[in-house]
N, C-alpha and C positions, 0 to 999 in steps of 0.2 A: 386245936394244938397243932401245932405243926410237927411234923414226923421227920425225924432225922436219923441219918444211916442209911437213907434208901437213896439209889442213884437212878437217874432217869434214864431209860433206854431211848436212844435216837432210832427213829423209823429210818430205814433206808430208804435212799433217793429213787425216783422211778426212772430208769435210763429208758430214754426215747427211742421207741421202735424205728429203725433206719430202714426207709422202703428202697426195695432194689432197684437199682439202674435198668431204664427200659433198653431193650435191646436195642443195637443200633442197626438202623435202616439198611438195607441194602442201597450200593452205590447205584445213581442211575443208570440206565444203559447209556450208551454212545448215540451220539446224533444219528450216526449210519444205521444203528440197530433199533432205534425207536419205533414201536409199534403205538399205533390210537390206542388210547385207555390204559396204557401202562401207568403214567402219573396219577390216575385216577383210583387206582385199585390201592395206593398206597394212602388212600385217605378214606376207603371204605365203600368206595362207589362202582357199580356196575356198570361200564362203560355201555355194554351191549345193552343193557334197559334204557338208555337216555334216546329220546326220539332224533331222527336226523334233520339236519338243520340245512334248510336250502341255502344254495350260493346267493347273494345279492348282486344286484346289476352292478353297483359301486365298486363292490370289491374287484371285478374284472375289467373296471374302467382303469383302477389305481396301475395296474399291471402295465396297460397298454400307454401311461405317460411317456412322454420324452424325457431324457437327464436334464436338459436345459431348455427353456422356453426362451427365445429371444424376440423382444417386441419388433414388430413388422410394418411398415406401411406402404401403401401401392401409389405408385406413381405412373403415370398416364404417359407414355412417350410414343407419338407416331401412331396413336389409336390403339395399341398394345400394353397391355398392363403389365409392369415389373415391378417386382421386391426389391425394397433398399432398406437398410437398417436406417434406424432413427438417428443413431449417432454421427454417420455419414453427411445425411441432410442437414444437422444444426452445425457441422463442421463448414460445409458451402454456406450456409446464412452467414455465419461467421466470418469468413473470408470476405463475403460480399459487402458485410457491413464496413468491413477494415479498409476496403476500397473505396468505399464511398467517403467516409471518414478522412481518409488521404485527398479524397478529392475535394472536399469541403474546404481543408484546411488550407490547398492553393488558393481558395478565394475568399480566405479569411482574414483579417490583420489584427493584429494586437496593438491595443491602445492603452499605454499606463501613465502613473502619475497624472491623472486628472483628477481635478479637486472634488470632492464627494458631494457638492450641492450640485452638480451637473447632472443634468437628467438626459435621457436618450435621445430628446428630442433635439436639442443642442447638439449630442454628437453627431446625428442625423443630418442635421444643416451645415454642418462644417465638411465632413465628408462626403455627403451626395454629388460635390460638384465633379468627383473623379468616377462617378459612374452608379448604376443603380443598387440600391443596398435592398439585400434579400431581408435579411435579421439584424437585431442588434440586441447583445446581451450584456447586462452588468453583473460584475463579478468581486471578489473581495469583499462584501459587505458585513460587516460587524454590527450587530443590533446593541443599542443602548442596554437592553434589558434581555433575558435569558429567556422568558415567554415570547417574544417577539419574533417574528418570522423576517427573513432576510427583505423580503418583496414588502412586508409593512414597514420595515425602519426605513426603507429608501423612501417608500410613496410618503410618509409622514415626517421625514427627515429627523427622524431618532437613531442615528448612528452613532458609535460608540466616541467618544472625546477624543481616546487615544487616537484615533485613525484620522488622516487629514485628506487622504488620496484614494481612489478607487482605480479599476482598470476594466475596460472594456472589449467585448468581440465584435467586431464587424463585419458581417459576409456580405460579399458583392455577389451580383448575378453572373458578371464577367470576370475571366481572372486576369483580365488586361488591367482593372482598374486598380487590382493591388499595387503594381509598379507607380503607378500615378500616387496614391495615396501615401508612399514611403517619402515622400517628400515633405511631409511634415515632420517627420523625426527631428527632435531637436529644436522644433519651432515654440514659444510662448503662446498657449492659449490658457483663459481662465487665472491667470495667475501664476501656473505652472509649466514648464517645460517639457513637453509630450516625448513619451517613449514610443515611438510606431516602429512595427515589425512585423513580418509574414508569421502567422501563427503556424504555418510548417517547421520554422526555421527558431523558434521561440524555443527558451532553455538553452540554445547552441552559443558558443562563446568563441571569440576565435582569440586563442591563446597568443597570438603575436602582437595583438594590441589590447588586452586585458589585463588588469593587476588586480592583487586581492588586497583590501584595506582593512586593518584590524585595528582594535582598540578604537573605536568611535565612540564618541559622546551621544548620549542617548537620545539627545535632543537636536540630532541631524537631521537636513533634509538633502533630498536629491537635488533641489535648486542650487541652496547654498554650497551645497560640496561640489558640484561641476563649476558654479562660477568661481571657488576657490582655485580647482585643479587648472582651469583654462588660465588665470593668470599665473600660476606659478609653473606650471608642467607646458601645458598644451591644449589644442583644441579637441573636446570632448563629444565622442559620440553617444552616451548615454551612462548614467549611472542606477544602479539598482542597491537598494539598500534591504536586507533581508530583514523580515518581520515576523512575528508570532502571528501565525494565522488565526487564531482564536482569540486572541487579544489587541492584534494590532501594534504590538508595542516592539520596540527596535531591539534586535540581537546584540548590535554593536559591530558588526563588520558589513562590508558590501564590497560589489564590483564594479569597478570605473573600464570603460570601454574608450580609448583612443580613436581618433580618425588616422594617425601616423603610428607606425611602431617605434619613431623613434624617439615619441614621446615616453615609451614604456622603459627605454633604456636612460634616459633621462630620470624618470621617477626612481628608478632603481638604484643609481648612480649617486641620488642625494645622499647625505649623512643622515640627514635628519626630517621627518615631515611633521609638521605642528598643526594641529586644528583645532581650534577653540582651545588651548593650554593642554592638549592632550598630544602625545608622539606618537604617532600612527606605526603600525608595524606594515611593510609594504611588500610584497612577494608578489612573483610571476605565478599565474595560473597554470599548473601543469596537470595533464592528466595521470589518473591513478596509478596506471600501468608504469609510467615514467618516474612517480613517485617512490614506487615499489622498489625500481631498481637502483635507488640513490645507495652508496655503501654505505654500510654499519649500520641501516633502518631494519630495527627488530621489533618482533612484540614483547610485551612484558611489563612489571608492575609500573607505576605512575612515575616512580624515581626514574628508572629506564627511560621510559618513552619521553621524559622529559628531556633527558641526556640525547637520545637520539634524534630530538626534534632540535636541540638547539647545534648538534652537529648537521642536521639538515639544512638549516639557516645559513651556518657557515659554507658548507658547501655552495649554497648557491647566490652565497654573496661572492664568494672565489671564482665559481665558474658562470658568472653572469653573462660575460662576454661572450663564451664560446655556446652558451644555451640559446644566445641569440642569434647566432649565424645559424 
């Protein structure tokens, strides 16, 4: 039977005992008043009962090390050894290499616009009449496949179809042979007009006889462009079409050097120059510092840069006569 009327009495909850907080440890003594064994006493150790440890020899060696160790080499001069830093010796070696490279460039010629089928033996046969040749190097080779080396592509005649010409460096044993070899510049060999120049002056253009040609067709060649300029403007010293070094494809612009500065003035004065149904952009080759001094030229977004370029073209067209003088 159920008992009614009786109330259950709840048992009181047990209150957890709170442990008293440990006493705060005294602050450590200052470094100046620290005594050996004071820290061990905090952890219940007796420092006096511990055995003494002898000092190791490597600990004393660490105290005697210098702050910075500089590598040195010994160079014997006049029977007496002298110390010299490695960096100074490397600097002298680099200066010596630079001088040797400059001397080698004075004895080396650049032969450009050579047919890609031509080998070193044919180059030696043509240029050996001007002096004894020390070495011949073929450059600018683009293999037909990516897994081929440049040497294997040249020997196996597996050069990219986009590429039609190569260039060579011919080093003579005598510096006098270079001036004689430069007489072949502009002459036709192996179906192309050669571009021969001294390796020391390669890449330096004469601003008074050179023009920039833009908007070129992508199927242009140095030979056809040279013949076209000679018929229309005047005698041409050389033409260099800029190509992509990785693929050999043309970038759409070139530099043409004339034998006379009057040809440059004539080319700039022409209202239109149409080559293979394309109107070319013609301008004089100026140095970078002169381009920066042109009025109104500032850096900015593409729209502003195009506006500044148009102003620069108008300025060059208006003051072409004053710039030529």
